[in-house]
N, C-alpha and C positions, 0 to 999 in steps of 0.2 A: 504493500500500500504506500509506504513512504517513498519508494522509488518512483511511483507514478505521480505522487503529489508534487514532487519537485523536479520532474523530468525536464521542464522548460529551463531550469537553472543548472543543468548538469555540467555545463562548461565551468560555471562558477564553483561548483562543488569539486570538480576535478582539479582545480587549482590549489585546493587546500592540502595541507600536510596530511599524510596518511593517518597519523595519530589523531588528528582533529576531525577529519571528514565524517566518520561515523557518528561521533558524539554531537557534532554540529547539526547534522540532519535530525538526529533524535530530539535534540532541544528545539529545533525549528518546528518539528511536527507538534511538539507540546505547546509552543507559543501559538502556532496557527490554530490549533483546536481550542485552546483555552481563552485566547485574547481576541479572537475574531479580527485579527489583522490580516493584511495581505500576505501572500506566499513570500513575496520578495522581502518584506519587512520581517517576517518570521524567520526566514533564512539568515538574514543579516544579524538578527538578535541571537540566533542559535550559534552562529560563528563567533560572535563576540563572547558569548558565555563560555563556549568551549575553549577559546583562546585564553580567557581569563583564568579558567580552571587549570589549564595546562601550566600557566605561569604562576599559579597560586596567588592570584590577586584577590 
């Protein structure tokens, strides 16, 4: 389901670090379903959250 949800943004997802990619998409799906925001906004929020978690911010 997640793969289909963000398939329009696959190029953006592919640019991410392998360690971040899966986590970012997981968070993006959570943001999209819970916050009623756009897919693009949810993906960006997911990426930021995953990056912050990786850096322990």
